[in-house]
C-alpha positions as CSV (number, residue, x, y, z in Angstrom):
1,A,3.1,8.8,14.6
2,S,2.8,11.4,17.4
3,A,1.5,14.0,15.0
4,G,-1.1,11.7,13.6
5,A,-2.2,10.6,17.1
6,G,-2.5,14.2,18.1
7,M,-4.7,14.9,15.1
8,V,-6.9,11.9,15.8
9,K,-7.3,13.2,19.4
10,N,-8.2,16.7,18.2
11,M,-10.7,15.5,15.7
12,A,-12.3,13.1,18.1
13,E,-12.7,15.8,20.8
14,V,-14.4,18.2,18.4
15,H,-16.3,16.0,16.0
16,L,-16.5,12.4,17.1
17,I,-17.5,12.3,20.7
18,G,-21.3,12.0,20.9
19,A,-21.8,11.4,17.2
20,D,-23.6,8.4,15.7
21,A,-20.9,5.8,14.9
22,F,-23.1,4.2,12.2
23,R,-23.2,7.4,10.1
24,I,-19.8,6.9,8.6
25,D,-20.1,8.9,5.3
26,A,-21.6,11.8,7.2
27,M,-18.6,11.8,9.6
28,W,-16.2,11.6,6.7
29,D,-17.8,14.6,5.0
30,R,-17.9,16.5,8.3
31,L,-14.2,16.0,8.9
32,F,-13.4,16.9,5.3
33,R,-15.3,20.2,5.3
34,K,-15.4,21.4,8.9
35,T,-11.7,20.8,9.9
36,F,-10.7,23.4,7.2
37,W,-7.5,21.5,6.4
38,G,-9.4,18.5,5.3
39,Q,-9.8,20.2,2.0
40,G,-6.2,20.1,0.9
41,G,-4.6,18.4,3.8
42,G,-1.6,16.1,3.9
43,P,-0.7,12.8,5.6
44,V,-1.3,14.0,9.2
45,V,-4.9,15.3,8.5
46,Y,-5.8,12.5,6.1
47,G,-4.1,9.9,8.3
48,A,-6.3,11.0,11.2
49,M,-9.4,11.0,9.1
50,S,-8.5,7.5,7.8
51,A,-8.0,6.1,11.3
52,I,-11.4,7.4,12.4
53,D,-13.1,6.0,9.3
54,E,-11.5,2.6,9.8
55,A,-12.5,2.6,13.5
56,L,-16.2,3.5,12.6
57,W,-16.4,0.6,10.1
58,D,-14.9,-1.7,12.7
59,I,-17.5,-0.5,15.3
60,K,-20.4,-1.0,12.9
61,G,-19.2,-4.4,11.7
62,K,-18.7,-5.7,15.3
63,A,-22.1,-4.2,16.4
64,L,-23.8,-6.1,13.5
65,G,-21.7,-9.2,13.9
66,V,-20.4,-9.2,10.3
67,P,-17.0,-8.6,8.5
68,V,-16.7,-5.0,7.2
69,Y,-16.7,-6.2,3.5
70,E,-20.2,-7.6,4.0
71,L,-21.3,-4.0,4.7
72,L,-19.6,-2.8,1.5
73,G,-21.7,-5.0,-0.7
74,G,-20.2,-8.4,0.1
75,A,-17.2,-10.3,-1.3
76,C,-16.1,-10.2,-4.9
77,W,-13.4,-12.8,-4.3
78,D,-13.1,-16.1,-2.5
79,K,-9.5,-15.4,-1.5
80,L,-7.0,-12.6,-2.1
81,R,-3.6,-12.8,-3.8
82,V,-0.7,-11.1,-1.9
83,Y,2.9,-10.3,-2.5
84,A,5.8,-10.1,-0.1
85,N,7.8,-7.0,0.7
86,A,10.7,-6.2,3.0
87,W,12.4,-9.6,2.2
88,Y,15.6,-8.0,0.9
89,E,17.0,-6.3,4.0
90,G,20.8,-6.7,4.2
91,C,21.0,-7.6,0.5
92,N,23.6,-5.8,-1.7
93,S,25.1,-7.9,-4.5
94,P,22.8,-9.2,-7.2
95,E,23.6,-12.7,-5.9
96,S,22.4,-11.8,-2.4
97,Y,19.1,-10.6,-3.9
98,A,18.8,-13.8,-5.8
99,D,19.4,-15.9,-2.7
100,A,16.9,-13.9,-0.6
101,A,14.3,-14.2,-3.4
102,L,14.6,-17.9,-3.5
103,K,13.8,-18.0,0.3
104,V,10.6,-16.0,-0.4
105,V,9.6,-18.5,-3.0
106,A,10.4,-21.3,-0.6
107,D,8.0,-19.7,1.8
108,G,5.2,-20.0,-0.7
109,Y,5.1,-16.6,-2.3
110,T,4.6,-16.3,-6.0
111,A,5.1,-12.5,-6.1
112,M,7.6,-10.2,-4.4
113,K,8.5,-6.5,-4.5
114,F,11.8,-4.6,-4.0
115,D,13.6,-1.4,-4.8
116,P,16.7,-2.2,-6.7
117,F,18.1,1.3,-6.4
118,A,17.6,1.9,-2.7
119,V,20.9,0.3,-1.5
120,T,24.2,1.7,-2.7
121,A,27.1,-0.4,-4.0
122,E,28.5,0.0,-0.5
123,G,25.5,-1.6,1.1
124,V,23.9,1.6,2.5
125,W,20.2,2.3,2.2
126,N,20.3,5.7,0.5
127,Y,17.8,6.7,-2.2
128,T,19.2,7.7,-5.5
129,N,19.2,11.2,-7.0
130,R,17.1,11.9,-10.1
131,A,20.0,11.0,-12.5
132,P,22.0,8.2,-11.1
133,D,25.3,7.4,-12.8
134,R,25.7,4.5,-15.1
135,A,27.2,2.3,-12.4
136,R,24.2,2.6,-10.1
137,C,21.8,2.0,-13.0
138,D,23.7,-1.0,-14.0
139,L,23.8,-2.4,-10.5
140,A,20.0,-1.9,-10.1
141,F,19.4,-3.7,-13.4
142,E,21.7,-6.6,-12.4
143,R,19.8,-7.0,-9.1
144,V,16.5,-7.3,-11.0
145,R,18.0,-9.7,-13.5
146,A,19.5,-11.8,-10.8
147,V,16.1,-12.2,-9.1
148,R,14.4,-13.0,-12.4
149,D,17.0,-15.6,-13.3
150,A,16.7,-17.1,-9.8
151,V,13.0,-17.4,-9.5
152,G,12.2,-18.1,-13.1
153,P,9.4,-16.8,-15.4
154,D,6.4,-18.0,-13.2
155,I,7.1,-15.8,-10.2
156,E,6.0,-12.2,-10.3
157,I,8.6,-9.6,-9.5
158,L,7.4,-6.1,-8.7
159,V,9.9,-3.2,-9.0
160,E,9.5,-0.1,-7.0
161,I,11.5,3.1,-7.2
162,H,9.9,5.3,-4.5
163,G,9.5,8.2,-7.0
164,N,13.2,8.9,-7.1
165,L,14.1,8.9,-10.8
166,G,13.9,11.8,-13.2
167,T,11.6,11.3,-16.2
168,T,14.3,10.6,-18.7
169,T,16.1,8.1,-16.5
170,A,12.9,6.4,-15.5
171,I,12.1,5.9,-19.2
172,H,15.6,4.8,-20.2
173,W,16.0,2.4,-17.3
174,G,12.4,1.2,-17.5
175,K,12.9,0.1,-21.1
176,R,16.0,-1.9,-20.0
177,I,14.0,-4.0,-17.6
178,E,11.1,-4.7,-20.0
179,E,12.8,-7.9,-21.0
180,L,12.6,-9.1,-17.4
181,D,8.8,-8.8,-17.4
182,P,8.0,-7.1,-14.1
183,F,4.5,-7.3,-12.8
184,F,4.6,-3.5,-12.4
185,Y,7.0,-0.6,-12.2
186,E,6.0,1.4,-9.1
187,E,6.5,5.1,-8.7
188,P,9.3,5.5,-11.3
189,V,9.0,9.3,-10.9
190,D,7.6,11.7,-8.4
191,A,3.8,11.2,-8.1
192,L,3.3,15.0,-7.7
193,N,3.6,15.4,-11.4
194,V,0.9,13.5,-13.3
195,D,2.2,14.4,-16.7
196,S,5.6,13.1,-15.9
197,M,4.2,9.8,-14.8
198,K,2.0,9.7,-17.9
199,K,5.1,10.3,-20.1
200,V,6.8,7.3,-18.5
201,A,3.7,5.1,-19.0
202,E,3.6,6.0,-22.6
203,N,7.2,5.1,-23.2
204,V,7.7,2.0,-21.1
205,D,6.0,-1.3,-21.8
206,I,5.4,-2.3,-18.2
207,P,2.3,-1.6,-16.1
208,I,2.8,1.6,-14.0
209,A,1.7,1.7,-10.4
210,A,1.6,4.5,-7.9
211,G,-0.5,6.3,-5.3
212,E,0.8,5.8,-1.8
213,R,1.4,9.5,-1.5
214,L,-1.8,10.7,-3.1
215,Y,-4.8,11.6,-0.9
216,T,-8.6,11.2,-1.4
217,R,-10.4,10.9,-4.7
218,Y,-9.4,14.4,-5.6
219,G,-5.7,13.5,-5.6
220,F,-6.3,10.5,-7.8
221,R,-8.8,12.2,-10.2
222,Q,-6.2,13.3,-12.8
223,Y,-4.3,10.0,-12.7
224,I,-7.6,8.2,-13.4
225,E,-8.9,10.5,-16.0
226,K,-5.6,10.8,-17.9
227,Q,-5.0,7.0,-17.4
228,A,-1.5,7.8,-16.3
229,L,-1.5,4.6,-14.2
230,D,-2.4,1.0,-14.8
231,I,-2.5,0.1,-11.1
232,L,-3.7,2.5,-8.4
233,Q,-2.2,2.2,-4.9
234,P,-4.2,4.3,-2.4
235,D,-3.0,3.7,1.1
236,V,-6.2,2.9,3.2
237,G,-4.6,4.6,6.2
238,L,-3.7,7.8,4.4
239,A,-6.0,8.2,1.3
240,G,-9.1,8.7,3.5
241,G,-9.8,5.3,5.0
242,I,-12.0,2.5,3.8
243,S,-14.8,4.8,2.6
244,E,-12.5,7.0,0.4
245,T,-10.4,4.1,-0.9
246,R,-13.6,2.4,-2.1
247,K,-14.6,5.6,-3.9
248,I,-11.2,5.8,-5.6
249,A,-11.5,2.2,-6.6
250,N,-15.0,2.7,-8.0
251,Y,-14.0,5.6,-10.1
252,A,-10.9,3.7,-11.3
253,E,-13.2,0.9,-12.4
254,T,-14.9,3.2,-14.9
255,Y,-11.6,3.3,-16.7
256,N,-10.8,-0.4,-16.3
257,L,-7.9,0.3,-14.0
258,H,-6.7,-2.1,-11.3
259,V,-6.3,-1.3,-7.6
260,Q,-3.6,-2.6,-5.2
261,P,-3.9,-0.8,-1.9
262,H,-0.5,0.3,-0.5
263,N,0.2,-1.1,2.9
264,C,3.2,-0.7,5.2
265,A,1.8,0.6,8.4
266,G,0.8,-2.4,10.6
267,P,-1.5,-5.3,11.1
268,V,-4.6,-3.1,11.5
269,A,-3.8,-1.4,8.2
270,T,-3.4,-4.8,6.6
271,A,-6.9,-5.9,7.9
272,A,-8.5,-2.7,6.6
273,A,-6.9,-3.2,3.2
274,L,-8.2,-6.8,3.0
275,H,-11.8,-5.6,3.5
276,V,-11.5,-3.1,0.7
277,D,-9.9,-5.7,-1.5
278,A,-12.6,-8.2,-0.9
279,S,-15.3,-5.8,-1.9
280,I,-14.0,-4.4,-5.2
281,P,-14.0,-6.2,-8.5
282,N,-10.9,-4.4,-9.8
283,F,-8.6,-5.6,-7.0
284,I,-5.5,-7.2,-8.4
285,I,-3.0,-8.0,-5.6
286,Q,-2.3,-6.9,-2.0
287,E,1.0,-5.8,-0.4
288,F,2.1,-7.9,2.6
289,F,5.0,-7.5,5.0
290,P,5.6,-11.1,6.4
291,Y,9.3,-10.6,7.3
292,R,9.2,-7.9,10.0
293,D,10.2,-8.2,13.6
294,P,7.7,-10.4,15.5
295,A,6.8,-7.4,17.7
296,F,5.2,-5.8,14.7
297,Y,2.5,-8.5,14.6
298,E,2.0,-8.5,18.3
299,L,0.2,-5.2,18.1
300,V,-3.0,-7.3,17.5
301,Q,-4.1,-10.5,19.1
302,E,-4.2,-12.3,15.8
303,D,-2.6,-10.9,12.6
304,Y,-3.2,-11.5,9.0
305,D,0.3,-10.5,7.8
306,T,1.8,-13.9,8.5
307,K,-1.1,-16.1,7.5
308,A,-0.8,-16.2,3.7
309,V,-0.6,-19.7,2.1
310,D,0.8,-20.0,-1.4
311,S,0.6,-16.3,-1.8
312,F,-3.1,-16.1,-1.0
313,I,-5.0,-15.1,2.1
314,D,-8.5,-16.2,3.0
315,L,-11.1,-13.6,3.5
316,P,-11.6,-12.3,7.0
317,T,-14.4,-14.0,8.8
318,R,-14.4,-12.3,12.2
319,P,-16.7,-9.3,12.7
320,G,-15.6,-5.7,12.0
321,L,-12.0,-5.5,10.7
322,G,-11.4,-8.9,12.3
323,V,-8.5,-7.8,14.5
324,E,-8.3,-6.9,18.2
325,L,-5.6,-4.7,19.6
326,N,-3.2,-6.3,22.1
327,E,-3.6,-3.7,24.8
328,E,-0.7,-4.9,26.8
329,V,1.7,-4.5,23.8
330,M,0.1,-1.2,22.8
331,A,0.8,0.2,26.2
332,R,4.6,-0.1,25.5
333,Y,4.3,2.4,22.7
334,D,3.2,5.7,24.1
335,C,3.1,7.4,20.7
336,L,0.5,4.9,19.5
337,V,-2.0,5.6,22.3
338,V,-4.3,8.5,22.0
339,K,-5.0,9.6,25.6
């Protein structure tokens, strides 16, 4: 967070101060080409560019008195479907995953995501190596099966792997869970190798999703053109902001691919994602984190993260991104404040 805040500060001092806040695409192009590292940067550079882009859209929307998605062509949807994440903290046995999943359903969610490999048999969060042993693969499978058996066939279960399996294991294990009918299989392998991901997609009969660690339209280009993914997951806060995520989504649409923006950063990131979602016809579902510490949501005066009803969220109606920072709370976190 401190590195990203520092990069925002540096970019703002050199490029942003005194610029026309309404010329958003021009600013994105300037940051991309004139910062040097914008052409080939990583999460710090693109995180800063994304934050500036989101802020400019917020400024423009509030100045004109309309939600950001109205500036992006208007709404394609009346409401947006969401899924719950981070509901399985403290789970270990398949039975505990099943019990936790039932609580998510009781809260009104019809879709939920989890990583069945992330927790060891001893209950420790520790990502697996590329070729986990049979016992760990079996435990991961039993966790998914327990959740499916508990929630029934009408609830969507989304399985993520955080890119930790090798290609052979990802295919073998992915074929095992086909019978459990996941909504998607997220980052079964490292997203740095598009051909590896494509090989998994060609051999596993589950929609493949990925993209949280890809940046800009250039990082997504091969994935789109090779159709290595069924569902693209650009992170609005890392892929280049609202402007760039929209361009990624537009290009994906030419290949009839769906978009589900990745989201794990905070209530401002959630708001930004919702405006992209509302404005694109190939949106499919949005990631939500409704089970975090209440302090997470207090970063803004009114959040969207806890407002879903029956796994849907109404479109934002307030101007700009529709959220206002809680300055008193923000002041407690020095790393979040660019001075």
